[in-house]
C-alpha positions as CSV (number, residue, x, y, z in Angstrom):
1,X,-26.4,43.3,132.1
2,X,-25.4,42.9,128.4
3,X,-26.6,40.0,126.3
4,X,-24.7,38.5,123.3
5,X,-26.2,35.8,121.2
6,X,-24.0,33.4,119.3
7,X,-25.0,32.4,115.7
8,X,-25.8,28.8,116.8
9,X,-28.2,30.1,119.5
10,X,-30.1,32.4,117.0
11,X,-30.3,29.6,114.4
12,X,-31.8,27.2,117.0
13,X,-34.2,29.9,118.1
14,X,-35.5,30.2,114.5
15,X,-35.8,26.4,114.2
16,X,-37.7,26.2,117.5
17,X,-39.9,29.3,117.0
18,X,-42.8,27.7,118.8
19,X,-41.0,28.2,122.2
20,X,-39.7,31.7,121.4
21,X,-41.8,33.3,124.2
22,X,-40.5,30.8,126.8
23,X,-37.0,31.4,125.7
24,X,-37.4,35.1,126.0
25,X,-38.7,34.8,129.6
26,X,-35.7,32.6,130.5
27,X,-33.2,34.9,128.9
28,X,-34.7,37.8,130.8
29,X,-34.4,35.8,134.1
30,X,-30.9,34.8,133.3
31,X,-29.9,38.4,132.6
32,X,-31.3,39.4,136.0
33,X,-29.1,36.9,137.9
34,X,-27.0,34.6,135.7
35,X,-25.6,32.5,138.5
36,X,-28.9,31.9,140.3
37,X,-30.8,30.7,137.2
38,X,-28.2,28.5,135.7
39,X,-26.4,25.3,136.7
40,X,-22.6,25.3,136.3
41,X,-21.5,22.7,133.9
42,X,-18.4,20.4,134.2
43,X,-15.9,18.5,132.1
44,X,-16.0,19.6,128.4
45,X,-18.4,22.4,129.3
46,X,-16.4,23.9,132.2
47,X,-17.2,27.6,132.5
48,X,-20.7,27.3,131.0
49,X,-24.1,27.2,132.6
50,X,-27.3,25.5,131.5
51,X,-30.9,26.6,132.3
52,X,-34.0,24.6,131.4
53,X,-36.5,26.3,129.1
54,X,-39.0,23.5,129.4
55,X,-38.9,19.8,130.3
56,X,-36.1,18.6,128.1
57,X,-35.0,21.8,126.4
58,X,-32.1,23.9,127.6
59,X,-30.1,27.1,127.1
60,X,-26.3,27.0,127.4
61,X,-24.6,30.3,128.2
62,X,-21.5,31.9,129.6
63,X,-21.4,34.6,132.3
64,X,-18.2,36.5,131.7
65,X,-17.6,37.7,135.2
66,X,-18.0,34.2,136.8
67,X,-15.9,32.7,134.0
68,X,-13.0,35.0,134.8
69,X,-13.3,34.8,138.6
70,X,-13.2,31.0,138.5
71,X,-10.3,31.0,136.0
72,X,-12.4,29.2,133.4
73,X,-11.5,31.8,130.8
74,X,-8.2,29.9,130.3
75,X,-10.3,26.8,129.4
76,X,-13.2,28.4,127.5
77,X,-10.9,30.6,125.3
78,X,-13.6,32.9,123.8
79,X,-12.3,34.7,120.8
80,X,-13.5,38.0,122.1
81,X,-12.8,37.6,125.8
82,X,-10.5,40.6,126.3
83,X,-13.0,42.9,124.5
84,X,-16.0,41.7,126.4
85,X,-17.2,43.3,129.7
86,X,-17.6,41.4,132.9
87,X,-21.4,42.1,132.9
88,X,-21.9,40.2,129.7
89,X,-23.9,37.0,129.3
90,X,-23.2,35.0,126.1
91,X,-26.0,32.8,125.0
92,X,-24.3,30.0,123.2
93,X,-26.7,27.1,122.4
94,X,-30.4,26.3,122.6
95,X,-32.0,22.9,122.1
96,X,-33.1,19.6,123.3
97,X,-30.9,18.5,126.3
98,X,-29.2,15.5,124.5
99,X,-28.6,17.4,121.3
100,X,-27.4,20.6,122.8
101,X,-24.4,19.0,124.5
102,X,-23.5,17.1,121.3
103,X,-23.1,20.2,119.1
């Protein structure tokens, strides 16, 4: 499984460096089985998944294969969709639950 990290995710990881080890563990688990560890999101976040890092802190990501199979790629419209392999997980956002969805 290939991992891609969006700039917003990396910036948030620097900001919340105190949970870096927890985030790495969750990223590793997500890469093992992206669908099993994430919860599919709806509405404005259709096509994305979320996974809790700790109590009120989440990772938001895309799993390219699932996105394409469900037809969500027509909604998500990634700029690099056609150049990205199915076995790619894009880590999009990281942050407190309420703030992550507001970005």
